[in-house]
C-alpha positions in Angstrom: 33.3 1.5 -13.6 36.5 0.6 -15.3 40.2 1.3 -14.6 43.0 -0.1 -16.6 46.5 0.8 -15.4 50.0 0.0 -16.2 52.5 1.3 -13.6 55.8 1.4 -15.4 57.5 2.9 -12.3 56.3 0.2 -9.9 59.5 -1.8 -10.1 60.9 -4.6 -8.0 64.7 -5.2 -8.1 65.8 -8.8 -7.7 69.4 -9.7 -6.9 70.8 -11.7 -9.8 73.6 -11.2 -12.4 71.3 -8.4 -13.7 68.5 -7.2 -11.5 65.0 -8.4 -12.6 62.5 -5.6 -13.0 58.8 -6.0 -13.1 55.9 -3.7 -14.2 52.7 -3.8 -12.1 49.9 -4.4 -14.5 46.3 -3.9 -13.3 42.9 -4.2 -14.8 39.6 -3.5 -12.9 36.1 -3.4 -14.4 32.7 -4.0 -12.8 29.0 -3.4 -13.2 25.9 -5.2 -12.0 26.6 -8.3 -14.2 30.3 -8.9 -14.0 33.4 -8.0 -12.0 37.0 -8.6 -13.2 40.2 -7.9 -11.2 43.6 -8.6 -12.6 47.0 -7.8 -11.0 50.2 -9.1 -12.5 53.9 -8.4 -11.7 55.1 -8.6 -15.2 58.9 -9.4 -15.7 60.3 -6.9 -18.1 64.1 -6.7 -17.7 66.7 -9.0 -16.2 68.4 -12.3 -16.9 66.5 -13.5 -20.0 66.2 -17.1 -18.8 64.4 -16.0 -15.7 62.3 -13.4 -17.5 61.2 -16.0 -20.0 60.4 -18.6 -17.4 58.3 -16.2 -15.3 56.4 -14.9 -18.4 55.7 -18.5 -19.5 54.3 -19.4 -16.1 52.1 -16.3 -16.0 50.7 -17.2 -19.5 50.1 -20.7 -18.2 48.1 -19.4 -15.2 46.1 -17.0 -17.3 45.5 -19.6 -20.0 46.6 -17.8 -23.1 49.5 -16.2 -25.0 50.8 -13.1 -23.4 53.8 -11.2 -24.8 53.3 -7.8 -23.2 51.3 -6.0 -20.5 48.9 -4.8 -23.2 48.0 -8.5 -23.8 47.0 -8.7 -20.2 44.8 -5.6 -20.4 43.1 -7.0 -23.6 42.5 -10.3 -21.8 40.9 -8.5 -18.9 38.5 -6.6 -21.2 37.6 -9.8 -23.1 37.1 -11.7 -19.8 34.7 -9.0 -18.6 32.6 -9.2 -21.8 32.5 -13.0 -21.5 31.3 -13.0 -17.9 28.7 -10.3 -18.6 27.3 -12.3 -21.5 27.2 -15.4 -19.3 25.3 -13.5 -16.6 22.7 -12.2 -19.1 22.2 -15.7 -20.6 21.4 -17.0 -17.1 19.4 -14.2 -15.6 17.7 -12.2 -18.3 14.6 -14.3 -18.2 14.3 -14.3 -14.4 12.5 -11.8 -12.3 14.9 -9.2 -10.8 14.2 -10.5 -7.3 15.5 -14.0 -8.2 18.7 -12.8 -9.8 22.0 -13.3 -7.9 25.1 -11.1 -7.9 27.5 -10.3 -10.6 29.7 -13.1 -12.0 33.2 -12.5 -10.8 36.7 -13.5 -11.7 40.1 -12.4 -10.4 43.7 -13.2 -11.1 46.4 -11.9 -8.9 50.0 -13.0 -9.8 52.5 -11.2 -7.6 56.1 -11.5 -6.4 56.0 -12.8 -2.9 59.6 -13.4 -1.8 63.1 -13.0 -3.1 66.7 -13.7 -2.2 69.8 -13.7 -4.2 69.1 -17.3 -5.2 65.3 -17.6 -5.8 62.1 -15.8 -6.4 58.6 -16.9 -5.3 55.5 -15.8 -7.1 52.0 -16.1 -5.6 48.8 -16.8 -7.5 45.4 -16.0 -6.1 42.3 -16.5 -8.1 38.6 -16.2 -7.3 35.6 -17.5 -9.4 31.9 -16.8 -8.9 29.4 -17.9 -11.4 26.2 -18.1 -9.4 25.2 -20.2 -6.4 25.9 -19.8 -2.7 29.5 -18.8 -2.9 32.5 -18.6 -5.1 35.7 -20.6 -5.0 39.2 -19.3 -4.1 42.5 -20.8 -5.2 45.9 -19.8 -3.8 49.3 -21.3 -4.7 52.9 -20.3 -4.6 55.7 -21.1 -7.1 59.5 -20.8 -6.4 61.9 -20.3 -9.2 65.7 -20.7 -9.1 67.3 -17.5 -10.3 70.3 -19.2 -12.0 68.2 -21.0 -14.6 64.6 -19.9 -14.1 63.5 -23.4 -13.2 61.2 -24.7 -10.5 62.8 -27.5 -8.5 61.4 -30.2 -6.2 61.6 -29.0 -2.6 60.7 -32.0 -0.5 62.4 -35.2 0.3 61.8 -37.9 2.9 58.1 -37.2 2.7 57.1 -40.5 4.4 58.9 -39.5 7.6 56.8 -39.4 10.8 58.7 -36.3 11.8 57.4 -34.4 8.8 53.9 -35.6 9.5 54.2 -34.1 13.0 55.4 -30.8 11.5 52.3 -30.8 9.2 50.0 -31.5 12.2 51.5 -28.7 14.3 51.4 -26.3 11.3 47.7 -27.0 10.9 47.2 -26.5 14.6 49.0 -23.2 14.5 46.7 -22.0 11.7 43.5 -22.7 13.6 44.9 -21.6 17.0 45.9 -18.2 15.6 47.4 -15.8 18.2 45.9 -17.7 21.1 48.2 -18.4 24.0 46.5 -21.8 24.3 46.9 -24.0 21.2 43.9 -26.1 20.2 43.9 -29.7 21.6 43.8 -32.6 19.1 40.1 -33.1 19.9 39.4 -29.4 19.2 41.4 -29.5 16.0 39.2 -32.3 14.7 36.2 -30.0 14.6 37.8 -28.0 11.7 38.9 -31.0 9.6 37.4 -33.9 7.7 39.4 -36.5 9.7 37.3 -38.2 12.4 39.9 -39.6 14.8 42.8 -38.1 16.7 45.1 -40.8 15.4 44.4 -39.6 11.9 46.0 -36.2 12.7 49.4 -38.0 12.7 48.9 -39.0 9.1 47.7 -35.8 7.4 48.5 -35.9 3.7 50.8 -33.4 2.1 48.9 -30.6 0.3 48.1 -31.3 -3.4 50.0 -28.2 -4.4 53.7 -28.0 -3.9 55.1 -25.9 -1.0 57.0 -22.7 -1.7 59.8 -20.7 -0.2 59.7 -17.4 1.6 62.8 -15.7 2.9 62.4 -17.5 6.3 60.9 -20.9 5.6 58.7 -23.2 3.6 55.0 -22.6 3.3 52.4 -25.4 3.0 48.9 -24.6 1.8 45.8 -26.7 1.8 43.1 -25.5 -0.6 39.4 -25.3 0.2 37.9 -28.8 0.8 41.3 -30.5 0.7 41.4 -31.5 4.4 38.5 -29.4 5.8 35.2 -27.9 4.9 34.7 -24.6 3.1 34.3 -22.8 6.4 37.8 -23.8 7.4 39.2 -21.6 4.6 42.6 -22.0 2.9 44.8 -23.6 5.6 48.3 -22.0 5.4 51.3 -22.2 7.6 55.1 -21.7 7.4 57.7 -24.1 8.8 61.0 -22.4 9.5 64.1 -23.5 7.6 65.7 -24.8 10.8 62.9 -27.3 11.3 62.2 -28.3 7.6 65.8 -28.6 6.5 66.1 -32.4 6.9 63.1 -32.8 4.5 64.4 -30.6 1.7 66.0 -31.9 -1.5 69.7 -31.1 -2.1 68.6 -28.6 -4.8 66.4 -26.8 -2.3 69.0 -26.7 0.4 71.4 -25.1 -2.0 69.0 -22.2 -2.3 69.1 -21.4 1.4 71.9 -19.2 2.6 
């Protein structure tokens, strides 16, 4: 089954000198050998410096040259054919009972948050090319509206106070909606660290944090500080708590 859809009417308006408008571009195709899912919020109108910056970043994430939504649809079709060919090269000589599922790839690049001063895009990708399980990557990117640039968000990163915020953020992720947060000893069961004292020195995530309308989100990818079963560890620190650890450029973006 295949669907390829460009929704010209699915627009998001961003507050800037001129509103930024995006088209929602989707490509879906699957059979027994391959699955491809692409979703992109493609900037099409607005301040040119911001439009160009976002388009450039989308092209970087997809790994090619993309000048229009049609280029994204063509990429999806090409990606499907490539995955299907890879599947056949691996499994055609195997008995049917030994074959694993379809090879899979997804790219979802969507607008996550917006204010009058910044926009955050969110990238989710999934890869499966055989084996026990696939691999998921998620990361956010915040762009300043005035010039389309990404700016450094964090300062004072060696502060023990920031380390405590990270620890409590990780605790909140694993505690969920429970009225009783996990103890330090219980938290160790989900992480690679072996001692309670190590929880006070958790490293910053490898990927930069990003802004929502209400705070700063930190995201640890699979295997970064915990096993695959721990998932992607994500939590938001409200602006009122993270403000001392933001750069002047980042603070200027917050109303």
